[in-house]
C-alpha positions as CSV (number, residue, x, y, z in Angstrom):
1,M,4.8,-11.2,-15.5
2,A,1.6,-9.5,-14.5
3,T,0.4,-6.2,-15.6
4,Q,-0.3,-3.4,-14.3
5,T,-4.3,-4.2,-14.8
6,E,-3.5,-7.0,-13.0
7,I,-1.6,-5.3,-10.6
8,E,-4.1,-2.9,-9.9
9,I,-7.3,-5.0,-9.4
10,E,-5.0,-7.3,-7.1
11,A,-4.4,-3.8,-4.8
12,K,-8.4,-3.6,-5.0
13,K,-9.1,-7.0,-3.7
14,L,-6.7,-6.7,-1.2
15,A,-7.8,-3.7,0.4
16,Q,-11.4,-5.2,0.1
17,S,-9.8,-7.9,2.4
18,Y,-8.0,-5.4,4.6
19,V,-11.5,-3.6,5.0
20,E,-13.0,-6.8,6.6
21,S,-10.5,-7.3,9.1
22,E,-9.2,-4.0,9.8
23,P,-11.8,-2.2,11.8
24,G,-10.3,2.0,12.0
25,L,-9.0,1.2,8.2
26,K,-10.3,5.0,6.7
27,S,-8.2,4.2,3.4
28,V,-5.8,2.1,0.9
29,Y,-3.5,3.8,-0.9
30,W,-1.5,1.8,-4.3
31,F,2.0,3.3,-5.2
32,P,1.9,1.6,-8.9
33,D,6.0,0.1,-9.6
34,Q,6.6,0.6,-13.3
35,S,8.6,-2.3,-13.4
36,N,5.1,-4.5,-12.2
37,N,7.3,-6.9,-10.0
38,E,5.8,-5.4,-6.7
39,I,1.9,-4.7,-5.1
40,R,2.9,-1.1,-3.1
41,I,0.2,-0.4,-0.3
42,I,-0.3,1.6,2.0
43,D,-3.1,1.5,4.7
44,V,-4.4,4.5,6.8
45,V,-5.7,3.3,9.6
46,D,-7.1,5.0,12.4
47,G,-5.1,4.4,16.1
48,Y,-2.0,3.3,14.9
49,F,0.5,5.2,16.4
50,T,3.9,5.9,15.0
51,S,6.5,8.6,16.2
52,P,5.4,11.9,14.5
53,S,9.2,12.4,13.8
54,I,9.6,9.3,11.5
55,E,11.1,10.1,8.2
56,T,10.4,6.8,6.4
57,I,7.6,4.0,7.6
58,D,8.6,0.5,7.4
59,V,7.2,-1.4,4.9
60,F,7.0,-5.4,5.4
61,V,7.0,-7.7,2.5
62,F,5.3,-10.4,2.0
63,K,5.0,-13.1,-1.1
64,H,2.0,-12.9,-3.0
65,T,0.4,-14.6,-6.4
66,I,-1.6,-12.8,-9.3
67,N,-2.5,-15.6,-11.7
68,N,0.3,-18.6,-10.3
69,Q,3.4,-15.9,-11.0
70,L,5.2,-15.3,-7.3
71,I,5.1,-11.4,-6.6
72,N,6.1,-9.4,-3.7
73,L,3.4,-7.9,-2.1
74,L,4.8,-4.4,0.0
75,V,2.3,-2.7,2.7
76,G,3.2,0.3,5.1
77,T,0.5,1.0,8.0
78,I,0.3,5.0,8.8
79,P,-2.0,7.0,11.2
80,P,-3.9,9.2,9.1
81,S,-2.0,12.2,10.5
82,L,0.9,11.1,8.2
83,E,-1.5,10.7,4.5
84,N,0.4,12.6,2.2
85,Q,3.5,13.4,4.2
86,P,6.6,12.0,2.6
87,V,7.1,9.6,4.9
88,I,6.8,6.2,1.6
89,P,10.2,5.0,0.2
90,S,11.6,7.3,-1.8
91,E,11.4,4.7,-5.0
92,W,7.5,4.5,-4.5
93,G,7.8,8.1,-5.6
94,A,5.6,11.0,-5.3
95,W,1.5,10.5,-3.1
96,S,0.4,12.5,-6.0
97,K,1.2,8.9,-7.9
98,A,-0.3,6.8,-6.0
99,I,-4.2,5.7,-6.2
100,K,-6.9,5.5,-3.4
101,V,-8.0,1.8,-4.0
102,Y,-10.4,2.5,-0.8
103,G,-11.7,5.2,1.0
């Protein structure tokens, strides 16, 4: 199983990849998972449209590897207006627990 440090390093690498491919990227947040089974990331993108009355964002799940170990990568995208708003999945915890890995 990957350690929390390895997952944080991977989250930072992924954020850097996003910067190169998404010109509107303002920031990337990593939400640590205490079980270290997932990489949970929220991208904040200028120009991204979503309903202003959204309750919870959609999160896309991908398979990813860290040191040849399979792990789930969960990615959600929000506009800047929803940054720090209660739209993240409840099991991710609070925004105050997030670590800004870019921006």
